[in-house]
C-alpha positions in Angstrom: -26.4 -66.5 -97.0 -28.4 -69.3 -98.7 -31.5 -68.6 -100.8 -34.2 -70.7 -99.0 -37.1 -69.6 -101.2 -38.5 -72.6 -103.1 -37.6 -72.8 -106.8 -40.6 -72.3 -108.9 -40.9 -74.6 -111.9 -40.7 -72.9 -115.3 -44.2 -74.2 -116.1 -47.3 -72.4 -117.4 -49.4 -74.5 -115.1 -47.8 -72.9 -112.0 -49.3 -69.6 -111.0 -47.8 -68.3 -107.7 -48.9 -70.9 -105.2 -51.7 -72.5 -107.3 -51.8 -75.0 -110.1 -54.2 -73.8 -112.8 -55.3 -75.8 -115.8 -54.7 -74.1 -119.1 -58.4 -73.8 -120.0 -59.2 -72.2 -116.6 -56.4 -69.7 -116.7 -58.3 -67.1 -118.7 -61.3 -67.2 -116.3 -59.1 -67.0 -113.2 -57.0 -64.0 -114.2 -59.8 -61.8 -115.4 -62.4 -59.9 -113.5 -66.0 -59.1 -114.3 -65.1 -55.6 -115.6 -63.2 -57.2 -118.4 -66.3 -59.3 -119.5 -68.6 -58.4 -122.3 -71.6 -59.3 -120.2 -70.8 -56.6 -117.6 -72.6 -53.6 -118.9 -73.9 -50.2 -117.6 -77.6 -50.2 -116.7 -79.1 -46.7 -117.1 -81.9 -45.9 -114.6 -84.1 -42.8 -114.2 -81.9 -41.3 -111.5 -78.6 -43.2 -111.6 -76.5 -45.6 -113.6 -75.2 -48.9 -112.2 -73.2 -51.7 -113.5 -74.5 -55.3 -113.8 -73.9 -58.7 -115.4 -76.5 -59.5 -118.0 -75.5 -63.1 -118.5 -78.8 -64.1 -116.8 -80.7 -62.7 -119.8 -81.2 -65.6 -122.2 -80.9 -63.4 -125.4 -77.5 -62.0 -124.3 -76.2 -65.3 -122.8 -76.7 -67.2 -126.0 -75.1 -64.3 -127.9 -78.3 -64.1 -130.1 -78.0 -60.3 -129.6 -74.9 -58.2 -129.1 -74.6 -57.0 -125.5 -74.8 -53.2 -125.6 -72.3 -51.0 -123.8 -75.3 -49.2 -122.0 -78.8 -50.6 -121.6 -81.8 -49.0 -120.0 -83.3 -50.5 -116.9 -86.7 -50.3 -118.6 -85.6 -52.6 -121.4 -84.2 -55.1 -118.9 -87.3 -54.9 -116.9 -89.4 -55.9 -119.9 -87.0 -58.8 -120.7 -86.5 -60.4 -117.3 -88.9 -58.8 -114.7 -88.5 -56.9 -111.6 -86.9 -59.5 -109.3 -84.3 -60.6 -111.9 -83.4 -56.9 -112.6 -82.9 -56.3 -108.8 -80.7 -59.3 -108.6 -78.6 -58.2 -111.6 -77.9 -54.8 -110.1 -77.4 -55.9 -106.5 -74.9 -58.7 -107.2 -72.6 -56.9 -109.5 -69.0 -56.5 -108.5 -66.5 -55.2 -111.1 -63.6 -56.6 -109.2 -65.0 -60.1 -108.7 -63.3 -63.1 -110.4 -64.8 -63.9 -113.7 -67.4 -66.7 -113.9 -67.7 -69.6 -116.3 -69.5 -67.4 -118.8 -66.6 -65.0 -119.2 -66.0 -63.6 -122.7 -63.5 -60.8 -123.5 -64.8 -57.4 -124.5 -64.4 -56.7 -128.1 
């Protein structure tokens, strides 16, 4: 029997069937749950997770992103529509975006 599987180059650029540039590798192998901007948002009745990279104070790293933030505080910072967007578009298993930063 012959091994008909293709020989993969011993190269860091080769990841399975894709070629990934070195500077993009970190963003492509991590998910949102590994990012420091993905935080727990505490509401009155339930807690949900969301990405606060849309909040200018946190995106610029002017303030440290807390592990848990109240919905009221986010409401004061960004408004009702932006808060709704933060909570509704959060997916912990999604591929990390361009703003990805490792949790400390």
